[in-house]
Structures are given as structure tokens and as C-alpha cells.
C-alpha positions, 0 to 999 in steps of 0.5 A: 499499499502506498500512502500519501498524507497531509499533515497539519493543525486544525484549520489549515485546510487539510480536508480542502486540500483532499477534496481538490485533489480528489473531487472527495467529499468525505471517503471515496475510491478515486483513480489518480494519474500519477505524472507520466503515467499510463495507467490510473493510481487507484486511491482510497481518499479519507478526507476528515483527520483520523485523530477528529473523526477518532480513527485509530491507526489499525481501524483505519488499516481495516477500513482502507484493505477493504477498499483493495486500493493501491494507494491510500490518502489521509489527513492527520493532524500534527499532535495527539487527540487532547482528550484522548492522545493514546488512541489517537496520538500525533503525526509521527505515531501514526506514520510509524504504525502505518510503516508496521503495517507495510505501507510505503510511505510516498510523499507527506504534505505539511500545511503551515508550520507545524510537521508534528517532529516527523522527519521524512525524505517524502516530507515538503513544508507548505508553510503558506498553505493556510493563507495561499489560494487553495488551488495554488496548494493544492497544485504544488501538493499534487505536483510533490505527490506525483500526480498530474 
């Protein structure tokens, strides 16, 4: 499973970016054309932040596996859920758990300033995401993800 992740604090427009990239309102399977590719990538897109929607990493894995997709696009907040940090941890913990599942982290887009301590060669920060026009940020994220 290839994973594309959008990280950001609340109100950094994570959901708007995912909706712009996929046309998905909440959660759905979409075909995304990789840059230079001829075969679409079957992506399961989940709009709401996993912590904010109270979705544990293991529960998300089960949800994703039911879709039989080749890739997943999801949002996570930088920090843990304030009222239940053990169940809904920070971004770094979610990503580590995804890697334990055997998922390949293809790209991480951090919206705003806070990456939650995540370090990766696949990470790019979009510091102006909260103030730039949404289409400009979406285009930049799409290029970072390697999608047309």
C-alpha cells in the first residue's frame, strides 16, 4: 500500500486540499493519474483528520483494506487528540504505525508550520497553505505527490 499523507494543525485546510485533489467529499475511491503514467492509481481518499474523526491507526488499516486500493490519501493532525492521546496519537505515531503495516510512505505534505516532529525524505512543508489560494496549494501538493 502506498500512502500519501497530509499533516496539519486544525484549520490548516487539510480537508480542502484532499477534496481539491480528489473531488471526494468524505471518503471514496478515486483514480488518480500519476505524472507521466498511463495507468491510473486507485486511491482510497479519506477527508477528515484521523484523530478528529476518532479513527485509530489499526481501525484505519481495516477500513483501507476493504477498498482493495493500491494507495491511500489521508489527513492527520500534527498532535494527538487532546482528550484521548493514547487512542489517537500524534502524526509521527500514526506514520510509524502505517510503516509497521508495511505501507510505503510515498509523500507527506505538511500544511502550515507544525510537522508534529515528523522527519522524512518524502516530506515537503507548505508554510503558506493557510493563506495562499487553495488552488495554488493544491497544485503544489499534487506536484509533490507526483500526480497529474
